[in-house]
PLY file of the C-alpha trace (Angstrom):
ply
format ascii 1.0
element vertex 488
property float x
property float y
property float z
element edge 487
property int vertex1
property int vertex2
end_header
3.71 -20.80 -24.44
2.52 -18.23 -26.09
3.69 -17.07 -29.52
4.67 -13.16 -30.52
1.86 -12.84 -32.90
-0.98 -14.13 -29.92
0.33 -11.36 -27.27
0.10 -8.71 -30.08
-3.52 -9.28 -30.31
-4.92 -5.62 -29.84
-1.97 -3.86 -29.56
-1.70 -0.85 -32.04
1.03 -1.57 -34.46
3.33 0.58 -37.06
5.23 -1.93 -38.28
6.64 -5.10 -37.68
9.97 -6.87 -39.19
11.40 -10.69 -38.01
9.53 -13.85 -36.62
5.98 -13.24 -35.06
6.01 -17.22 -34.75
8.47 -17.01 -32.16
7.71 -18.67 -28.47
7.40 -15.85 -25.93
9.30 -17.22 -22.46
9.94 -13.87 -21.08
8.92 -10.19 -20.91
10.32 -6.97 -19.48
10.35 -3.62 -19.51
13.74 -2.99 -17.78
17.21 -4.16 -20.01
18.46 -5.47 -16.75
15.78 -8.33 -16.06
16.17 -9.57 -19.80
17.92 -13.19 -20.42
18.28 -14.68 -23.41
14.87 -15.11 -25.55
13.15 -12.10 -23.77
10.49 -9.59 -25.28
11.71 -6.30 -24.45
9.48 -3.77 -24.49
11.23 0.16 -24.58
9.02 2.68 -22.79
9.12 6.53 -22.39
9.62 6.70 -19.03
9.30 9.30 -16.91
13.61 9.55 -15.73
14.53 7.43 -18.34
13.94 6.49 -21.85
13.77 2.65 -22.46
15.05 3.18 -25.98
18.38 3.76 -24.77
18.66 0.74 -23.52
17.75 -1.45 -26.80
21.35 -2.30 -27.49
22.32 -3.98 -23.68
18.68 -5.60 -24.34
19.80 -7.04 -27.35
23.70 -7.72 -26.26
21.92 -9.70 -23.09
20.12 -11.68 -25.45
16.47 -10.20 -26.67
14.97 -11.91 -29.91
12.22 -9.39 -29.54
12.00 -5.39 -29.14
9.08 -3.68 -28.85
9.18 0.45 -29.58
7.53 3.43 -30.55
10.95 4.34 -32.05
13.22 1.61 -33.85
17.09 2.17 -33.76
19.04 3.48 -36.74
20.87 -0.26 -36.21
18.87 -3.25 -36.75
20.10 -6.88 -35.55
18.88 -8.95 -38.04
18.65 -11.84 -35.65
16.04 -9.60 -33.66
12.21 -9.28 -34.43
10.92 -5.90 -33.95
7.43 -4.65 -33.10
6.95 -0.99 -34.05
4.11 0.50 -32.25
2.24 3.61 -31.56
2.61 3.53 -27.39
5.22 1.31 -26.04
3.37 1.53 -22.44
-0.19 0.67 -23.70
1.38 -2.01 -25.71
2.98 -3.20 -22.63
0.04 -3.55 -20.19
-1.67 -5.47 -23.44
1.06 -8.03 -24.11
1.58 -8.66 -20.13
-2.16 -9.51 -20.19
-2.02 -12.09 -22.82
1.06 -13.41 -21.90
0.20 -14.42 -17.92
-3.30 -15.47 -19.78
-5.73 -12.33 -19.49
-6.11 -13.10 -15.72
-8.58 -10.31 -15.24
-10.64 -11.41 -17.76
-11.36 -14.38 -15.07
-12.25 -12.60 -11.78
-13.98 -9.58 -10.83
-11.38 -7.03 -10.70
-12.61 -3.71 -8.99
-10.37 -0.44 -9.08
-10.54 2.32 -6.68
-9.21 5.94 -7.08
-9.01 8.92 -5.55
-7.30 11.03 -3.99
-8.17 10.02 -0.09
-9.64 6.75 0.61
-8.37 4.44 -1.52
-6.26 2.30 0.52
-9.32 2.02 2.96
-12.21 1.22 0.28
-10.15 -1.88 -1.16
-9.08 -2.64 2.58
-12.62 -2.93 3.75
-13.79 -4.71 0.76
-11.19 -7.25 0.69
-11.70 -7.82 4.42
-15.82 -7.62 3.15
-15.56 -10.29 0.25
-13.48 -12.59 2.58
-15.94 -13.19 5.21
-18.31 -13.58 2.68
-16.65 -16.58 1.90
-15.04 -15.84 -1.66
-11.37 -16.14 -2.03
-10.15 -12.74 -2.55
-7.37 -10.19 -3.69
-6.01 -6.99 -2.41
-3.30 -4.99 -4.51
-2.95 -1.91 -1.97
-0.23 1.03 -1.04
0.23 -1.13 2.03
-0.06 -4.50 1.06
-0.65 -7.18 -1.43
-2.97 -10.31 -0.51
-3.58 -13.19 -1.91
-6.48 -15.17 -0.62
-5.06 -14.64 2.93
-1.02 -14.45 1.94
0.30 -10.82 2.34
3.38 -9.40 0.69
4.63 -5.85 1.05
3.77 -3.11 -1.44
6.50 -0.94 -3.54
4.19 1.25 -5.16
0.53 2.24 -5.42
-0.26 0.30 -8.26
2.75 -2.28 -9.49
4.29 -1.57 -13.12
1.83 -3.87 -15.89
4.38 -6.81 -16.11
4.13 -6.82 -12.02
0.67 -6.27 -12.27
-0.57 -8.98 -14.78
1.98 -11.49 -12.88
0.37 -10.64 -9.91
-3.62 -10.71 -10.90
-2.40 -14.39 -12.57
-1.02 -15.56 -9.67
-4.21 -14.26 -7.95
-5.91 -16.18 -10.52
-3.88 -19.31 -9.90
-5.05 -19.57 -6.33
-8.71 -19.12 -6.72
-9.17 -15.81 -6.54
-12.99 -14.86 -7.82
-12.91 -10.84 -6.63
-9.78 -8.54 -6.70
-9.69 -4.91 -5.20
-7.01 -2.85 -6.06
-6.21 1.05 -6.42
-5.63 3.24 -9.22
-3.65 5.69 -8.97
-3.44 8.25 -11.19
0.50 8.31 -11.74
-0.69 4.38 -12.52
-3.48 5.76 -14.85
-1.28 8.16 -16.67
1.60 5.97 -17.48
-0.74 3.43 -18.17
0.42 0.60 -15.51
-3.18 -0.26 -16.00
-3.43 -0.94 -19.61
-4.75 -4.52 -20.23
-6.47 -5.16 -16.72
-10.71 -5.63 -17.58
-12.68 -4.38 -14.80
-15.98 -5.11 -13.84
-16.37 -1.98 -11.57
-14.84 1.43 -10.59
-15.25 3.42 -7.39
-14.08 7.37 -7.25
-13.56 8.39 -3.35
-12.87 12.44 -3.95
-10.62 14.30 -5.65
-8.50 17.02 -3.83
-4.89 18.79 -3.90
-2.03 16.10 -4.50
1.09 15.31 -7.10
1.11 18.38 -9.09
4.48 17.63 -8.89
3.96 15.34 -11.65
0.59 16.72 -13.11
1.44 19.98 -12.83
-1.91 21.44 -12.72
-5.08 20.31 -11.11
-7.00 19.66 -14.52
-4.03 17.21 -15.83
-4.60 15.76 -12.26
-8.35 15.87 -12.94
-8.18 14.22 -16.32
-6.07 11.21 -15.30
-8.74 10.07 -13.30
-11.38 10.47 -15.43
-9.45 8.61 -18.13
-10.17 5.34 -15.56
-13.48 5.77 -16.10
-13.59 6.35 -20.13
-12.20 3.31 -20.10
-14.26 0.97 -18.49
-16.39 -1.43 -20.74
-20.24 -0.93 -20.99
-20.54 -3.97 -18.56
-18.69 -2.51 -15.86
-20.12 -0.04 -12.88
-19.04 3.35 -12.09
-19.56 4.08 -8.53
-18.92 8.09 -7.91
-19.43 10.22 -4.57
-21.28 12.82 -5.83
-20.95 14.91 -2.77
-17.64 15.62 -4.55
-18.13 18.51 -6.88
-16.66 16.36 -9.52
-18.37 13.09 -8.57
-20.35 13.38 -12.21
-17.48 14.97 -14.04
-15.44 11.82 -13.74
-18.17 9.54 -15.09
-19.65 11.99 -17.33
-18.41 10.01 -21.02
-18.18 6.37 -19.13
-19.84 3.53 -20.79
-20.44 2.11 -18.09
-23.57 1.50 -15.53
-23.02 4.49 -13.27
-24.39 4.28 -9.14
-23.94 6.96 -6.67
-23.42 7.15 -2.96
-23.45 10.36 -0.74
-24.05 11.59 2.63
-25.74 14.84 1.56
-27.39 14.64 -1.77
-29.97 12.00 -2.35
-27.79 9.17 -4.18
-28.16 5.40 -5.52
-26.32 4.59 -2.04
-27.01 6.67 1.07
-25.89 6.91 4.03
-26.50 8.84 7.09
-24.28 9.92 10.25
-26.09 9.33 13.67
-23.51 9.37 16.02
-19.41 10.05 15.84
-17.00 9.13 18.49
-13.54 8.53 18.84
-14.61 4.41 19.21
-16.62 4.34 16.30
-19.48 5.63 13.81
-22.92 4.95 14.24
-24.16 4.96 10.65
-27.54 4.75 9.04
-27.27 2.65 5.37
-30.75 1.79 3.44
-32.60 2.45 6.48
-30.45 0.47 8.79
-28.51 1.41 12.13
-25.17 -0.17 12.16
-21.87 0.54 14.53
-18.50 0.66 12.64
-15.43 0.73 14.62
-14.08 3.32 12.00
-13.88 6.66 13.25
-14.63 10.18 11.21
-17.02 11.32 8.77
-14.74 10.65 5.66
-14.73 6.76 6.84
-18.11 6.92 6.40
-18.14 7.50 2.99
-15.26 4.86 2.82
-17.71 2.31 4.21
-20.56 3.26 2.42
-18.86 2.89 -0.67
-17.52 -0.62 0.30
-21.05 -1.36 0.58
-22.17 0.19 -2.72
-19.78 -2.43 -4.15
-21.08 -5.10 -2.73
-24.62 -4.35 -3.54
-23.48 -3.72 -7.37
-21.74 -7.10 -6.92
-25.19 -8.29 -5.98
-24.22 -9.46 -2.60
-26.86 -9.84 0.82
-27.43 -6.37 1.60
-28.09 -7.28 5.13
-25.05 -9.67 5.45
-22.62 -6.77 4.07
-23.80 -4.47 6.57
-22.97 -6.74 9.34
-19.57 -7.58 8.36
-19.01 -4.08 7.83
-19.73 -3.02 11.56
-17.05 -5.61 12.36
-14.07 -5.06 9.94
-10.71 -2.91 11.13
-9.66 -0.07 8.69
-5.78 -0.77 7.06
-3.17 0.02 9.26
-1.81 3.40 9.47
-5.18 4.90 8.56
-6.82 6.76 12.15
-4.52 3.60 13.89
-4.12 4.65 17.53
-2.77 3.24 20.72
-4.06 4.77 23.63
-1.55 4.89 26.86
-2.15 2.71 29.76
-0.95 5.06 32.44
-2.20 8.74 31.49
-4.58 7.63 28.83
-3.10 10.00 26.01
-4.10 8.87 22.72
-1.59 8.70 19.99
-2.92 8.50 16.61
-1.00 7.11 13.40
-2.24 8.61 9.86
-0.65 8.63 6.52
-2.44 11.88 6.33
-0.35 13.15 3.59
-2.52 15.85 1.27
-3.82 19.23 3.13
-7.28 17.58 2.62
-7.03 14.20 4.32
-5.08 16.00 7.43
-7.80 18.84 7.47
-9.89 15.61 7.69
-8.32 13.85 10.37
-8.25 16.96 12.34
-11.54 17.90 11.85
-13.21 14.80 13.15
-10.47 14.73 16.03
-11.62 18.36 16.90
-15.52 16.97 16.55
-15.26 14.19 18.77
-12.69 15.20 21.15
-13.77 17.31 24.61
-12.59 20.76 25.59
-9.96 19.58 28.26
-8.37 17.64 25.86
-5.45 19.37 24.13
-4.44 18.62 20.60
-0.46 17.91 19.15
-0.05 17.57 15.83
3.69 16.24 14.27
3.68 16.60 10.92
6.48 17.26 8.06
6.08 16.78 4.10
8.27 14.47 1.82
11.28 15.87 -0.11
10.90 15.10 -3.65
7.35 15.71 -4.18
4.55 18.59 -4.90
6.20 21.94 -2.96
3.20 23.49 -3.50
1.12 21.47 -0.85
3.87 22.07 1.66
2.53 25.46 3.37
-0.67 24.38 3.20
0.28 21.80 4.81
1.40 23.90 8.05
-1.25 26.22 7.33
-3.87 23.15 7.74
-1.75 22.02 11.12
-1.64 25.27 12.78
-5.04 26.36 12.54
-6.61 23.07 13.69
-4.28 22.35 16.66
-3.17 23.26 20.07
0.16 22.83 19.01
1.77 21.73 15.94
5.35 20.42 15.56
7.04 20.41 12.28
9.78 17.45 11.55
11.11 15.35 8.44
8.30 12.85 6.26
11.00 11.27 4.22
12.82 14.11 3.53
14.79 11.86 0.51
17.34 13.84 -1.53
16.44 17.12 -0.28
17.30 19.16 3.01
14.87 18.45 5.79
15.33 21.82 7.71
14.48 23.75 3.83
11.23 21.70 3.54
10.13 22.85 6.82
11.19 26.58 6.02
8.87 25.79 3.04
5.97 24.79 4.78
6.34 27.44 7.74
6.23 30.29 4.93
3.05 31.24 5.06
1.93 30.88 8.69
1.19 34.07 10.90
2.61 35.32 13.03
0.16 33.98 16.15
0.36 30.48 14.16
4.30 30.19 14.56
3.61 30.84 18.10
2.21 27.49 19.01
4.58 25.71 16.37
7.81 23.77 17.18
10.52 22.95 14.63
12.32 19.36 15.18
13.98 18.04 12.56
14.56 14.60 13.95
11.18 12.61 14.09
11.35 10.51 16.70
12.59 13.76 18.74
9.52 15.37 17.66
7.30 12.57 19.11
9.29 12.30 21.88
8.22 15.61 22.40
4.82 15.53 21.41
4.67 12.87 24.12
6.48 15.04 27.10
3.98 18.07 26.51
1.24 15.80 26.42
-1.66 15.61 29.59
-3.79 12.85 30.74
-6.37 12.04 28.20
-4.73 14.72 25.27
-4.53 13.57 21.74
-1.07 13.61 19.74
-2.00 13.09 16.19
1.43 11.51 14.46
0.62 12.20 10.59
2.05 12.07 6.77
3.91 8.09 7.19
0.96 5.88 8.48
2.21 2.52 7.52
5.41 3.06 6.01
8.28 1.08 8.36
11.03 3.17 7.16
12.21 6.58 6.66
13.84 7.90 3.27
16.96 9.89 3.71
19.38 10.45 1.32
18.41 7.82 -0.62
18.75 5.26 2.35
15.64 3.87 3.94
16.26 3.98 8.06
13.53 2.02 9.82
10.91 3.78 11.35
7.25 2.71 12.66
5.45 5.99 13.64
3.04 3.68 16.25
6.09 1.57 17.17
8.10 4.87 18.53
4.81 6.80 19.87
4.01 3.57 22.11
7.48 2.88 23.37
8.22 6.41 24.45
5.07 7.01 25.72
5.53 3.43 28.19
8.71 4.77 28.69
7.57 8.04 30.25
5.39 6.27 32.57
2.05 8.14 30.80
0 1
1 2
2 3
3 4
4 5
5 6
6 7
7 8
8 9
9 10
10 11
11 12
12 13
13 14
14 15
15 16
16 17
17 18
18 19
19 20
20 21
21 22
22 23
23 24
24 25
25 26
26 27
27 28
28 29
29 30
30 31
31 32
32 33
33 34
34 35
35 36
36 37
37 38
38 39
39 40
40 41
41 42
42 43
43 44
44 45
45 46
46 47
47 48
48 49
49 50
50 51
51 52
52 53
53 54
54 55
55 56
56 57
57 58
58 59
59 60
60 61
61 62
62 63
63 64
64 65
65 66
66 67
67 68
68 69
69 70
70 71
71 72
72 73
73 74
74 75
75 76
76 77
77 78
78 79
79 80
80 81
81 82
82 83
83 84
84 85
85 86
86 87
87 88
88 89
89 90
90 91
91 92
92 93
93 94
94 95
95 96
96 97
97 98
98 99
99 100
100 101
101 102
102 103
103 104
104 105
105 106
106 107
107 108
108 109
109 110
110 111
111 112
112 113
113 114
114 115
115 116
116 117
117 118
118 119
119 120
120 121
121 122
122 123
123 124
124 125
125 126
126 127
127 128
128 129
129 130
130 131
131 132
132 133
133 134
134 135
135 136
136 137
137 138
138 139
139 140
140 141
141 142
142 143
143 144
144 145
145 146
146 147
147 148
148 149
149 150
150 151
151 152
152 153
153 154
154 155
155 156
156 157
157 158
158 159
159 160
160 161
161 162
162 163
163 164
164 165
165 166
166 167
167 168
168 169
169 170
170 171
171 172
172 173
173 174
174 175
175 176
176 177
177 178
178 179
179 180
180 181
181 182
182 183
183 184
184 185
185 186
186 187
187 188
188 189
189 190
190 191
191 192
192 193
193 194
194 195
195 196
196 197
197 198
198 199
199 200
200 201
201 202
202 203
203 204
204 205
205 206
206 207
207 208
208 209
209 210
210 211
211 212
212 213
213 214
214 215
215 216
216 217
217 218
218 219
219 220
220 221
221 222
222 223
223 224
224 225
225 226
226 227
227 228
228 229
229 230
230 231
231 232
232 233
233 234
234 235
235 236
236 237
237 238
238 239
239 240
240 241
241 242
242 243
243 244
244 245
245 246
246 247
247 248
248 249
249 250
250 251
251 252
252 253
253 254
254 255
255 256
256 257
257 258
258 259
259 260
260 261
261 262
262 263
263 264
264 265
265 266
266 267
267 268
268 269
269 270
270 271
271 272
272 273
273 274
274 275
275 276
276 277
277 278
278 279
279 280
280 281
281 282
282 283
283 284
284 285
285 286
286 287
287 288
288 289
289 290
290 291
291 292
292 293
293 294
294 295
295 296
296 297
297 298
298 299
299 300
300 301
301 302
302 303
303 304
304 305
305 306
306 307
307 308
308 309
309 310
310 311
311 312
312 313
313 314
314 315
315 316
316 317
317 318
318 319
319 320
320 321
321 322
322 323
323 324
324 325
325 326
326 327
327 328
328 329
329 330
330 331
331 332
332 333
333 334
334 335
335 336
336 337
337 338
338 339
339 340
340 341
341 342
342 343
343 344
344 345
345 346
346 347
347 348
348 349
349 350
350 351
351 352
352 353
353 354
354 355
355 356
356 357
357 358
358 359
359 360
360 361
361 362
362 363
363 364
364 365
365 366
366 367
367 368
368 369
369 370
370 371
371 372
372 373
373 374
374 375
375 376
376 377
377 378
378 379
379 380
380 381
381 382
382 383
383 384
384 385
385 386
386 387
387 388
388 389
389 390
390 391
391 392
392 393
393 394
394 395
395 396
396 397
397 398
398 399
399 400
400 401
401 402
402 403
403 404
404 405
405 406
406 407
407 408
408 409
409 410
410 411
411 412
412 413
413 414
414 415
415 416
416 417
417 418
418 419
419 420
420 421
421 422
422 423
423 424
424 425
425 426
426 427
427 428
428 429
429 430
430 431
431 432
432 433
433 434
434 435
435 436
436 437
437 438
438 439
439 440
440 441
441 442
442 443
443 444
444 445
445 446
446 447
447 448
448 449
449 450
450 451
451 452
452 453
453 454
454 455
455 456
456 457
457 458
458 459
459 460
460 461
461 462
462 463
463 464
464 465
465 466
466 467
467 468
468 469
469 470
470 471
471 472
472 473
473 474
474 475
475 476
476 477
477 478
478 479
479 480
480 481
481 482
482 483
483 484
484 485
485 486
486 487
């Protein structure tokens, strides 16, 4: 059992008072989780300031308070640690409390706007098949060796993250592949994690409701690479115009991947079909189950990581030719009667939606109609709503605007904001159906034999959030049931 002074190692401290030799049995940043003897870390959060809950934490039995601002009333039997940054302190303390698990495994972080989930999922499958016990931390799920758990956030909070990493280490994981979201980086939820490497996929318009400007969003992503150690690697996509910007100040060993430019890891798309990709990587031709040029980048990133971690190249390519993408990423079902292809994809940014639609357009036959069902989430970046609608209307034969997760907002108001920038000709090929199930049903009804339906935005999610309540809803299950019931 560590003592308080042990878990304060490397934490930037302003002042201390009380017993620093106290044994630490529990650490939390949530006053509701305090038990007698807890270390309570008060963090200035986005919506709530943890400093307001110091009295409640003490009342529930906290023996240590870690904070940036000392309370006016000091409780004599409580030890206080004033720090310069509570969020940073929380990550460092959590790492030490759980035995610094990331120091004993190879943890690889993947960041970028699109592709994070696919890359970490490919890496998890690849290294598992290479014979290693492997961990996965993703938007879809967390996996410890072969036990999967639902994920509540792209990246857990610092204490949950280090607890999860500790469980992975206890179960014998040698490699861990995790998404690192811009929110988590900015909020220092990944503080205390020692990364063996980092991957940059791409950066486009997203999360401006949180970051306010694209420059802030870019800076948050870049911070991840700025903090890598010199013995780590930084693998970056140099086809993205900000690919080298990401790594310009890193101490890590820089490696590059690309389809268009010369790079350390280079791929070429030979054939691109709705049944998969034919790629040339390292002068070897492989066929992969994943679809679309954007997945060529994801496969290449996974291959680059395997090489940088000194895995056999030929074996890595062989395994990558046989892996599946994550649930809800270009996840398709073909109806048994009329062979209508229904594609469910998590695309919830203008660029991601454009990538998926452009891929379908490049691959579909001239006689096939493309029908897109899409919405935008409530209480999120409103600036991307008209852009999402513009992309859907431009690249689809028919676009149906519907609810995504409206959360606290009025679904119709969200759709109205989506449609605001459309021309008359674009509006002529769009429908508005607020109820998501009815929107999907309408798409299925309009579809003819061999047509393609894209249902975008929610992907793997098994719920729809309306007015604070999460109702069961699975896009893939819904479209499958409707197409079968219609006899299509």
